[in-house]
C-alpha positions in Angstrom: 0.0 0.0 0.0 2.7 2.5 1.0 4.6 1.8 -2.3 1.7 3.1 -4.2 1.7 6.5 -2.5 2.4 9.3 -4.9 5.2 11.8 -4.2 5.5 14.8 -6.5 8.9 15.8 -7.8 9.0 19.1 -5.9 8.4 17.3 -2.6 11.4 15.0 -3.4 13.4 18.1 -3.9 12.2 19.4 -0.5 13.4 16.3 1.2 16.8 16.7 -0.4 17.0 20.3 0.6 16.2 19.4 4.2 19.1 16.9 4.2 21.5 19.4 2.7 20.4 22.0 5.3 21.6 19.6 8.1 25.0 19.4 6.5 25.5 23.1 6.2 24.1 24.0 9.6 26.8 25.5 11.8 25.2 24.1 15.0 25.5 20.5 13.7 28.9 18.7 13.8 27.5 16.0 11.6 24.6 16.3 9.3 22.3 13.6 7.9 23.4 11.2 5.2 21.7 10.8 1.8 20.2 7.6 3.1 18.3 9.6 5.7 16.3 11.0 2.8 15.0 7.6 1.9 13.8 7.1 5.5 12.1 10.4 5.4 10.4 9.5 2.2 9.2 6.1 3.5 7.9 7.7 6.8 6.1 10.4 4.8 4.4 7.8 2.7 3.4 5.9 5.8 1.9 9.1 7.3 0.0 9.8 4.1 -1.4 6.2 4.1 -2.4 6.4 7.8 -4.3 9.6 6.9 -6.1 7.7 4.1 -4.4 9.6 1.3 -2.7 8.2 -1.8 -0.3 11.2 -2.0 2.3 12.8 0.3 1.9 16.4 1.5 4.5 18.8 2.8 3.0 18.3 6.3 3.7 14.5 6.0 7.3 15.3 5.3 7.6 17.8 8.2 6.0 15.3 10.5 8.6 12.7 9.5 11.8 14.7 9.6 12.4 15.1 13.3 11.8 11.4 14.3 13.9 10.2 11.4 16.8 12.7 11.8 17.2 13.5 15.5 19.4 10.5 16.2 21.3 10.8 12.8 22.8 14.2 13.4 25.3 15.3 16.0 25.1 18.7 17.7 28.3 20.7 18.0 29.9 20.4 21.5 29.4 24.1 22.1 25.7 24.0 21.4 25.3 20.7 23.4 26.9 22.4 26.4 24.4 25.2 26.0 21.6 22.6 26.2 20.6 22.8 22.6 19.2 19.5 21.3 19.2 17.9 17.8 15.4 18.1 17.8 15.5 21.9 18.3 18.0 22.4 15.5 16.0 20.1 13.2 12.8 22.0 14.0 14.6 25.3 13.1 15.7 23.7 9.8 12.1 22.7 9.0 11.0 26.3 9.7 13.6 27.8 7.4 13.7 25.5 4.4 11.1 26.6 1.9 8.9 24.0 0.2 9.7 24.1 -3.5 6.7 24.9 -5.7 
C-alpha cells in the first residue's frame, strides 16, 4: 500500500533540501546522510497512508523529519553544552527550508 503513495517531484526536492540543510548547519557537527532522505520518504508515505491519502503532502514530510533525523545528526559540543538538542535544530531547519513549488 505505501509503495503506491504518490510523491510529487517538488516534494522529493524538498526532502533533499532538508538533508542538505543539516550538512550546512553551523550548529551540527555531523549532518544527515543521503540515506536519511530515503527514510524520510518512507515515513512520509506511511503518514499519508495512515491519513487515508494516496499522496504525500509537505506536512507529512515535516512530521517525518524530526523522528527520522534526531538520532542521525550530531550537535556541536558548544551547542550541546548550552543545552541545545538535535530536535531543536531540526525544527529550526524545518521552519527555514522553503517548500519548492
